[in-house]
C-alpha positions in Angstrom: 10.6 8.8 -3.7 8.2 7.7 -6.5 7.1 4.4 -5.0 4.8 4.2 -1.9 6.4 3.9 1.5 5.4 0.3 2.1 6.9 -0.9 -1.2 10.1 1.1 -0.3 10.3 -0.5 3.2 9.6 -4.0 1.8 12.5 -3.5 -0.7 14.8 -2.9 2.3 13.6 -5.5 4.8 11.9 -8.2 2.7 9.4 -10.3 4.6 10.8 -9.3 8.1 8.3 -7.9 10.6 7.8 -4.2 10.5 5.7 -1.9 12.6 3.0 -0.2 10.5 0.4 2.4 11.4 -3.1 2.3 10.1 -6.0 4.7 10.0 -9.7 3.7 9.5 -13.0 5.4 9.7 -16.7 4.8 10.1 -19.0 6.7 7.8 -22.6 6.6 8.9 -25.7 8.0 7.1 -28.8 9.6 8.6 -30.4 6.2 9.1 -27.4 4.8 11.1 -26.2 2.6 8.3 -22.4 2.2 8.1 -20.4 2.1 4.8 -18.3 -1.0 4.5 -16.0 -2.4 1.8 -15.5 -5.9 0.7 -11.8 -6.7 1.2 -10.0 -8.1 -1.7 -7.5 -10.1 0.4 -9.9 -12.3 2.4 -13.4 -11.5 1.0 -14.7 -10.1 4.4 -16.4 -6.8 5.1 -14.5 -4.0 6.9 -14.4 -0.3 7.5 -12.6 2.0 5.1 -8.9 2.6 5.9 -5.3 1.7 5.2 -1.7 2.1 6.0 -0.2 5.5 6.7 2.4 6.8 4.2 5.6 8.5 5.4 5.0 12.0 6.9 1.2 11.5 6.7 -1.0 12.2 9.7 -3.8 9.7 10.7 -6.4 12.3 9.5 -4.6 12.7 6.2 -4.4 8.9 5.8 -8.1 8.5 6.5 -9.0 11.2 4.0 -6.7 9.7 1.3 -8.0 6.2 1.9 -11.7 7.2 1.6 -10.9 9.1 -1.6 -8.9 6.1 -3.1 -11.3 3.4 -2.0 -14.7 5.1 -2.4 -14.2 8.3 -4.4 -15.7 10.2 -1.4 -14.2 13.3 0.1 -14.6 13.1 3.9 -13.9 15.4 6.8 -13.3 13.4 10.0 -15.5 14.7 12.9 -14.3 12.7 15.9 -11.5 10.5 17.1 -13.0 7.3 18.5 -9.9 5.5 19.7 -6.2 4.7 19.2 -5.1 1.1 19.2 
């Protein structure tokens, strides 16, 4: 499959509701400051993260999203919660 999973699913179900999994992370520096991104969809600040691709773990998703959105290579240290 050359297209991403979400595009593929949307091509099958259109605008119907689908259950999607997300992964997000908090990157904090030595001073306790947290890296945020300005969201393009609603112009609010949020943590780095995104939708999981097919066959991707939550850790793999987080690493990919940080790389795509910030250019940073991260190694998750601790799971905070699952919602």
